[in-house]
VOGU-3710 file (C-alpha; in Angstrom, 3 decimals, decimal comma):
1> mdpssayrea> 0,000/0,000/0,000  1,422/3,384/-0,931  1,909/5,956/1,857  -0,952/8,157/0,682  -3,416/5,253/0,739  -2,214/4,166/4,166  -2,760/7,672/5,507  -6,259/7,919/4,011  -7,192/4,528/5,441  -5,950/5,461/8,918
11> saqsgnpvhl> -7,747/8,806/8,719  -11,002/7,209/7,631  -10,896/4,907/10,634  -10,844/7,926/12,954  -14,623/8,167/12,594  -14,664/11,977/12,490  -17,440/12,718/9,962  -16,075/16,155/9,098  -12,674/14,678/8,349  -14,323/12,034/6,171
21> vvlayeqlvr> -15,887/14,834/4,107  -12,443/16,437/3,719  -11,044/13,094/2,563  -13,873/12,750/0,032  -13,086/16,195/-1,398  -9,432/15,224/-1,651  -10,436/12,081/-3,534  -12,553/14,155/-5,919  -9,562/16,383/-6,638  -7,297/13,363/-7,227
31> dlrraltawq> -9,847/11,850/-9,615  -10,282/15,062/-11,581  -6,551/15,720/-11,788  -6,026/12,194/-13,112  -8,826/12,812/-15,619  -7,011/15,949/-16,812  -3,792/13,980/-17,212  -5,659/11,302/-19,157  -7,079/14,030/-21,398  -3,572/15,282/-22,123
41> dhdiekrthe> -2,489/11,706/-22,864  -5,533/11,150/-25,120  -6,525/8,194/-22,911  -10,303/8,236/-23,211  -10,792/5,063/-21,172  -8,812/6,377/-18,184  -10,450/9,804/-18,433  -13,868/8,189/-18,359  -12,904/5,930/-15,459  -11,620/8,864/-13,384
51> idhalvvlaq> -14,689/11,013/-14,010  -16,929/8,040/-13,250  -15,119/7,519/-9,951  -15,479/11,210/-9,113  -19,223/10,851/-9,741  -19,356/7,889/-7,332  -17,577/9,919/-4,634  -19,931/12,809/-5,315  -22,945/10,511/-4,972  -21,608/9,330/-1,610
61> lqgtldmelg> -21,226/12,909/-0,403  -24,685/13,819/-1,630  -26,222/10,691/-0,158  -25,011/11,580/3,314  -26,660/15,002/3,387  -29,251/15,308/6,137  -31,673/17,845/4,711  -33,672/18,050/7,923  -30,819/18,589/10,376  -28,515/20,315/7,901
71> gevarnlerf> -30,975/23,030/6,963  -29,696/25,736/4,645  -26,139/24,355/4,589  -27,394/20,964/3,382  -29,562/22,633/0,726  -26,594/24,701/-0,488  -24,391/21,614/-0,645  -27,130/19,775/-2,532  -27,190/22,579/-5,127  -23,393/22,588/-5,333
81> ynglrasllq> -23,245/18,806/-5,800  -25,959/18,902/-8,476  -24,058/21,637/-10,325  -20,785/19,763/-9,969  -22,350/16,599/-11,364  -23,781/18,492/-14,333  -20,403/20,167/-14,953  -18,518/16,874/-14,869  -20,937/15,308/-17,326  -20,702/18,371/-19,567
91> aqidgatdil> -16,905/18,278/-19,433  -16,947/14,626/-20,430  -19,299/15,269/-23,357  -17,578/18,433/-24,619  -14,020/17,456/-23,804  -13,715/20,717/-21,883  -10,715/20,583/-19,582  -11,378/24,149/-18,433  -14,588/22,926/-16,778  -12,616/20,337/-14,799
101> qkqianilsl> -10,031/22,903/-13,766  -12,759/25,254/-12,546  -14,446/22,475/-10,580  -11,150/21,450/-8,994  -10,754/25,040/-7,773  -14,331/25,011/-6,427  -13,787/21,724/-4,594  -10,525/22,980/-3,093  -12,287/26,092/-1,808  -15,027/24,011/-0,240
111> reawlevera> -12,401/21,661/1,224  -10,786/24,646/2,937  -14,130/25,578/4,498  -14,547/22,029/5,821  -11,000/22,117/7,214  -11,999/25,221/9,167  -15,034/23,368/10,520  -12,795/20,458/11,453  -10,356/22,757/13,261  -13,201/24,422/15,141
121> tspagphtpi> -14,906/21,185/16,185  -11,956/18,907/16,876  -11,792/18,098/20,605  -7,995/17,699/20,503  -7,298/21,041/18,838  -6,815/21,722/15,157  -6,050/18,082/14,298  -5,340/14,950/16,216  -1,909/13,869/14,972  -1,613/10,304/13,766
131> aspaaggrta> 1,394/8,227/12,839  1,667/8,100/9,095  3,941/6,239/6,700  3,710/9,327/4,460  5,458/11,276/7,189  8,297/8,771/7,453  6,660/6,942/10,371  6,658/10,010/12,594  3,539/11,649/13,970  2,047/13,895/11,305
141> npeeissdwr> -0,648/16,474/11,005  -3,153/15,810/8,146  -2,538/19,327/6,797  1,152/18,568/6,482  0,469/15,466/4,414  -2,068/17,061/2,107  -0,394/20,452/1,748  -0,051/20,031/-2,023  -3,803/20,253/-2,647  -3,650/23,863/-3,746
151> g> -1,390/23,061/-6,708
//
């Protein structure tokens, strides 16, 4: 298992629902960046696979929305997810890489907002450090490991 996968697996087992949302956004970004690379490589099969996987992750995020308890925030996320889905499908049909790049930027912005929520609600401070192979076996902060998400 590569270090990044090991970190994501350990993080997912933490059970913090806000952190799981952050991880899902990170997966969306990875999928869409791989789709862009596949576009550049003229690999239609890989591009389709990556966008399809992003749609599965998106469906998971959307399926966990609690419209009753979440109120206006849940309704706004529902609208965002519906728009994101439509954009990804449009990008696939039109071959529009600019749409994917715009959506990556949108997801990264939303990820930052969720990181703020996580910092504010975490009982152990900004993040509970975990040991991670990606950090050379030392205790690492999730922000340190995923600091390249802005790129």
